[in-house]
LOMARRO-882305 format. One record per residue (C-alpha): z, x, y; residue in one letter. Coordinates in steps of 0.2 Angstrom, whole numbers, plus 5000, padded with zeros to 4 digits. Example, Ala and Ser with C-alpha at 12.3 -4.5 7.8 and 13.67 -1.06 7.14 Angstrom:
BEGIN
<rec z="5039" x="5062" y="4978" resn="a"/>
<rec z="5036" x="5068" y="4995" resn="s"/>
***
This chain:
BEGIN
<rec z="5000" x="5000" y="5000" resn="m"/>
<rec z="4994" x="5008" y="5016" resn="n"/>
<rec z="5003" x="5007" y="5033" resn="f"/>
<rec z="4992" x="4992" y="5039" resn="n"/>
<rec z="4996" x="4982" y="5024" resn="q"/>
<rec z="5015" x="4985" y="5027" resn="i"/>
<rec z="5013" x="4979" y="5045" resn="c"/>
<rec z="5004" x="4963" y="5039" resn="v"/>
<rec z="5017" x="4959" y="5026" resn="w"/>
<rec z="5032" x="4965" y="5036" resn="a"/>
<rec z="5036" x="4947" y="5043" resn="p"/>
<rec z="5037" x="4940" y="5026" resn="i"/>
<rec z="5048" x="4954" y="5020" resn="y"/>
<rec z="5059" x="4950" y="5035" resn="l"/>
<rec z="5061" x="4932" y="5030" resn="v"/>
<rec z="5065" x="4937" y="5012" resn="i"/>
<rec z="5078" x="4949" y="5019" resn="f"/>
<rec z="5086" x="4936" y="5030" resn="m"/>
<rec z="5087" x="4923" y="5016" resn="i"/>
<rec z="5095" x="4937" y="5004" resn="a"/>
<rec z="5107" x="4942" y="5018" resn="y"/>
<rec z="5113" x="4924" y="5022" resn="m"/>
<rec z="5115" x="4920" y="5004" resn="e"/>
<rec z="5126" x="4936" y="5001" resn="i"/>
<rec z="5137" x="4931" y="5016" resn="m"/>
<rec z="5138" x="4913" y="5009" resn="m"/>
<rec z="5144" x="4919" y="4992" resn="i"/>
<rec z="5156" x="4931" y="5000" resn="y"/>
<rec z="5164" x="4918" y="5011" resn="i"/>
<rec z="5165" x="4905" y="4997" resn="f"/>
<rec z="5172" x="4917" y="4984" resn="i"/>
<rec z="5184" x="4904" y="4978" resn="n"/>
<rec z="5177" x="4887" y="4983" resn="p"/>
<rec z="5186" x="4871" y="4982" resn="e"/>
<rec z="5179" x="4856" y="4973" resn="e"/>
<rec z="5171" x="4848" y="4988" resn="i"/>
<rec z="5164" x="4865" y="4994" resn="e"/>
<rec z="5156" x="4867" y="4977" resn="i"/>
<rec z="5146" x="4851" y="4980" resn="v"/>
<rec z="5141" x="4857" y="4997" resn="l"/>
<rec z="5135" x="4873" y="4990" resn="l"/>
<rec z="5125" x="4865" y="4977" resn="i"/>
<rec z="5116" x="4854" y="4990" resn="l"/>
<rec z="5113" x="4869" y="5001" resn="h"/>
<rec z="5105" x="4878" y="4987" resn="h"/>
<rec z="5094" x="4863" y="4981" resn="l"/>
<rec z="5088" x="4863" y="4999" resn="l"/>
<rec z="5085" x="4882" y="4999" resn="l"/>
<rec z="5075" x="4880" y="4983" resn="l"/>
<rec z="5063" x="4868" y="4992" resn="v"/>
<rec z="5062" x="4879" y="5007" resn="v"/>
<rec z="5057" x="4894" y="4995" resn="i"/>
<rec z="5044" x="4883" y="4986" resn="y"/>
<rec z="5036" x="4878" y="5003" resn="l"/>
<rec z="5036" x="4895" y="5010" resn="f"/>
<rec z="5027" x="4901" y="4994" resn="y"/>
<rec z="5014" x="4887" y="4995" resn="k"/>
<rec z="5011" x="4889" y="5014" resn="t"/>
<rec z="5007" x="4908" y="5010" resn="i"/>
<rec z="4996" x="4905" y="4995" resn="t"/>
<rec z="4987" x="4889" y="4999" resn="t"/>
<rec z="4970" x="4893" y="5007" resn="q"/>
<rec z="4969" x="4883" y="5023" resn="p"/>
<rec z="4951" x="4878" y="5020" resn="g"/>
<rec z="4934" x="4884" y="5026" resn="t"/>
<rec z="4918" x="4874" y="5030" resn="p"/>
<rec z="4904" x="4872" y="5017" resn="t"/>
<rec z="4889" x="4862" y="5017" resn="y"/>
<rec z="4898" x="4847" y="5011" resn="q"/>
<rec z="4907" x="4846" y="5027" resn="y"/>
<rec z="4891" x="4844" y="5037" resn="t"/>
<rec z="4878" x="4836" y="5026" resn="e"/>
<rec z="4884" x="4818" y="5030" resn="d"/>
<rec z="4887" x="4822" y="5048" resn="d"/>
<rec z="4875" x="4812" y="5059" resn="p"/>
<rec z="4878" x="4824" y="5073" resn="l"/>
<rec z="4876" x="4840" y="5063" resn="v"/>
<rec z="4861" x="4846" y="5073" resn="e"/>
<rec z="4872" x="4846" y="5089" resn="w"/>
<rec z="4886" x="4856" y="5081" resn="r"/>
<rec z="4890" x="4873" y="5087" resn="k"/>
<rec z="4885" x="4888" y="5076" resn="i"/>
<rec z="4899" x="4901" y="5073" resn="c"/>
<rec z="4893" x="4917" y="5080" resn="k"/>
<rec z="4903" x="4927" y="5067" resn="h"/>
<rec z="4900" x="4916" y="5051" resn="c"/>
<rec z="4883" x="4909" y="5056" resn="q"/>
<rec z="4887" x="4892" y="5050" resn="i"/>
<rec z="4888" x="4875" y="5059" resn="k"/>
<rec z="4906" x="4871" y="5062" resn="k"/>
<rec z="4913" x="4854" y="5059" resn="p"/>
<rec z="4924" x="4846" y="5072" resn="l"/>
<rec z="4941" x="4854" y="5074" resn="r"/>
<rec z="4935" x="4870" y="5065" resn="c"/>
<rec z="4938" x="4887" y="5073" resn="h"/>
<rec z="4935" x="4905" y="5069" resn="h"/>
<rec z="4950" x="4915" y="5065" resn="c"/>
<rec z="4948" x="4933" y="5071" resn="a"/>
<rec z="4962" x="4939" y="5059" resn="v"/>
<rec z="4955" x="4931" y="5043" resn="c"/>
<rec z="4937" x="4933" y="5049" resn="n"/>
<rec z="4932" x="4916" y="5044" resn="k"/>
<rec z="4931" x="4898" y="5050" resn="c"/>
<rec z="4946" x="4887" y="5047" resn="i"/>
<rec z="4945" x="4869" y="5045" resn="l"/>
<rec z="4957" x="4860" y="5058" resn="r"/>
<rec z="4964" x="4876" y="5062" resn="m"/>
<rec z="4981" x="4877" y="5070" resn="n"/>
<rec z="4984" x="4895" y="5071" resn="d"/>
<rec z="4985" x="4911" y="5061" resn="h"/>
<rec z="5004" x="4914" y="5057" resn="s"/>
<rec z="5010" x="4931" y="5054" resn="f"/>
<rec z="5025" x="4924" y="5046" resn="w"/>
<rec z="5014" x="4919" y="5032" resn="f"/>
<rec z="5000" x="4931" y="5033" resn="n"/>
<rec z="4989" x="4916" y="5032" resn="n"/>
<rec z="4980" x="4903" y="5043" resn="c"/>
<rec z="4988" x="4886" y="5045" resn="i"/>
<rec z="4974" x="4874" y="5043" resn="g"/>
<rec z="4968" x="4858" y="5034" resn="q"/>
<rec z="4974" x="4862" y="5017" resn="n"/>
<rec z="4991" x="4869" y="5020" resn="n"/>
<rec z="4997" x="4861" y="5036" resn="y"/>
<rec z="5008" x="4848" y="5026" resn="k"/>
<rec z="5017" x="4862" y="5017" resn="y"/>
<rec z="5020" x="4871" y="5034" resn="y"/>
<rec z="5026" x="4855" y="5042" resn="f"/>
<rec z="5038" x="4851" y="5027" resn="c"/>
<rec z="5044" x="4869" y="5027" resn="l"/>
<rec z="5049" x="4867" y="5045" resn="l"/>
<rec z="5058" x="4850" y="5041" resn="f"/>
<rec z="5067" x="4857" y="5026" resn="y"/>
<rec z="5071" x="4873" y="5034" resn="l"/>
<rec z="5079" x="4864" y="5049" resn="t"/>
<rec z="5090" x="4854" y="5037" resn="l"/>
<rec z="5095" x="4869" y="5027" resn="t"/>
<rec z="5100" x="4879" y="5043" resn="l"/>
<rec z="5110" x="4865" y="5050" resn="i"/>
<rec z="5118" x="4863" y="5033" resn="f"/>
<rec z="5121" x="4881" y="5032" resn="y"/>
<rec z="5128" x="4883" y="5049" resn="f"/>
<rec z="5140" x="4869" y="5048" resn="f"/>
<rec z="5148" x="4873" y="5031" resn="i"/>
<rec z="5149" x="4891" y="5035" resn="f"/>
<rec z="5157" x="4889" y="5052" resn="l"/>
<rec z="5169" x="4876" y="5045" resn="t"/>
<rec z="5174" x="4888" y="5032" resn="k"/>
<rec z="5177" x="4902" y="5044" resn="v"/>
<rec z="5187" x="4891" y="5055" resn="i"/>
<rec z="5198" x="4886" y="5040" resn="k"/>
<rec z="5200" x="4903" y="5034" resn="v"/>
<rec z="5198" x="4916" y="5048" resn="p"/>
<rec z="5191" x="4933" y="5043" resn="p"/>
<rec z="5203" x="4948" y="5043" resn="t"/>
<rec z="5197" x="4966" y="5047" resn="g"/>
<rec z="5184" x="4972" y="5060" resn="q"/>
<rec z="5170" x="4974" y="5048" resn="i"/>
<rec z="5172" x="4956" y="5040" resn="d"/>
<rec z="5173" x="4949" y="5058" resn="t"/>
<rec z="5158" x="4958" y="5064" resn="f"/>
<rec z="5147" x="4952" y="5049" resn="f"/>
<rec z="5153" x="4934" y="5050" resn="i"/>
<rec z="5151" x="4932" y="5068" resn="i"/>
<rec z="5133" x="4940" y="5067" resn="f"/>
<rec z="5129" x="4927" y="5053" resn="t"/>
<rec z="5136" x="4912" y="5063" resn="v"/>
<rec z="5126" x="4917" y="5078" resn="l"/>
<rec z="5110" x="4922" y="5069" resn="s"/>
<rec z="5110" x="4905" y="5059" resn="s"/>
<rec z="5113" x="4896" y="5075" resn="f"/>
<rec z="5099" x="4905" y="5084" resn="a"/>
<rec z="5087" x="4902" y="5069" resn="l"/>
<rec z="5092" x="4883" y="5068" resn="m"/>
<rec z="5088" x="4881" y="5086" resn="i"/>
<rec z="5072" x="4890" y="5085" resn="g"/>
<rec z="5065" x="4881" y="5069" resn="v"/>
<rec z="5071" x="4864" y="5076" resn="f"/>
<rec z="5061" x="4867" y="5092" resn="c"/>
<rec z="5046" x="4872" y="5082" resn="c"/>
<rec z="5048" x="4856" y="5071" resn="l"/>
<rec z="5049" x="4846" y="5087" resn="g"/>
<rec z="5033" x="4853" y="5094" resn="f"/>
<rec z="5023" x="4850" y="5078" resn="h"/>
<rec z="5030" x="4833" y="5077" resn="s"/>
<rec z="5023" x="4830" y="5094" resn="k"/>
<rec z="5006" x="4837" y="5089" resn="l"/>
<rec z="5006" x="4826" y="5074" resn="i"/>
<rec z="5010" x="4810" y="5084" resn="i"/>
<rec z="4995" x="4815" y="5096" resn="n"/>
<rec z="4984" x="4821" y="5081" resn="n"/>
<rec z="4982" x="4838" y="5089" resn="q"/>
<rec z="4982" x="4856" y="5083" resn="t"/>
<rec z="4989" x="4871" y="5091" resn="n"/>
<rec z="4972" x="4877" y="5097" resn="v"/>
<rec z="4968" x="4860" y="5104" resn="e"/>
<rec z="4984" x="4859" y="5113" resn="y"/>
<rec z="4984" x="4876" y="5121" resn="f"/>
<rec z="4966" x="4876" y="5125" resn="e"/>
<rec z="4968" x="4859" y="5133" resn="k"/>
<rec z="4952" x="4852" y="5124" resn="q"/>
<rec z="4946" x="4835" y="5130" resn="q"/>
<rec z="4942" x="4828" y="5113" resn="e"/>
<rec z="4955" x="4815" y="5108" resn="h"/>
<rec z="4958" x="4811" y="5089" resn="y"/>
<rec z="4973" x="4800" y="5091" resn="d"/>
<rec z="4972" x="4785" y="5079" resn="k"/>
<rec z="4989" x="4778" y="5081" resn="g"/>
<rec z="5006" x="4785" y="5073" resn="f"/>
<rec z="5003" x="4779" y="5055" resn="i"/>
<rec z="4985" x="4785" y="5054" resn="s"/>
<rec z="4989" x="4801" y="5062" resn="n"/>
<rec z="5003" x="4805" y="5050" resn="c"/>
<rec z="4992" x="4800" y="5035" resn="n"/>
<rec z="4978" x="4811" y="5041" resn="e"/>
<rec z="4988" x="4826" y="5044" resn="l"/>
<rec z="5002" x="4824" y="5031" resn="l"/>
<rec z="4993" x="4814" y="5018" resn="g"/>
<rec z="4997" x="4796" y="5013" resn="p"/>
<rec z="5013" x="4791" y="5005" resn="g"/>
<rec z="5029" x="4800" y="5009" resn="c"/>
<rec z="5025" x="4812" y="5023" resn="w"/>
<rec z="5040" x="4824" y="5019" resn="i"/>
<rec z="5037" x="4825" y="5001" resn="n"/>
<rec z="5036" x="4844" y="4998" resn="p"/>
<rec z="5025" x="4842" y="4982" resn="i"/>
***
């Protein structure tokens, strides 16, 4: 693995490290859990398993690239723009990713946290990841903080790591929650990141239910599978 590959995968390694660190701290502070705490820990780890699954699916699922089938039935195909890089006619809401070097269907952005584009085929995994990660961090923060208040740490090293864990979990919780709120707004308006920040004039809003069905699929919108 060369230096460039290490840099590309570094954000993913950082996420794995943070998960491992926070779990070690959770095990450390709940070394002798009470009965109710055992139930809370089980619920927390079930949520964490869902988060890990969604993180994996967001990384490994291809976001989708245009092929002939996306334009063959398009009555306006002759007026579609041709990608100057791929030399293909781009369907609506398709954009070229300079990092992946290919056109992405309904592209949101290229996320370095996943070393992958967020597009048509993996957007639901991404949104569900934000949703369940927010729940997991809220759960983690409050049960961890409650335990610390109940059993205060002794010793400088213990105090430092516990305070760091509380502050970092709180910061992550706020950050991920804000990201979830932003993407919820995008779904409600049937927009992508690209469309929002480029202030494109096209409007795809079809109403709340239709927008959610289009972007998250029919049925339960937060079903992680």
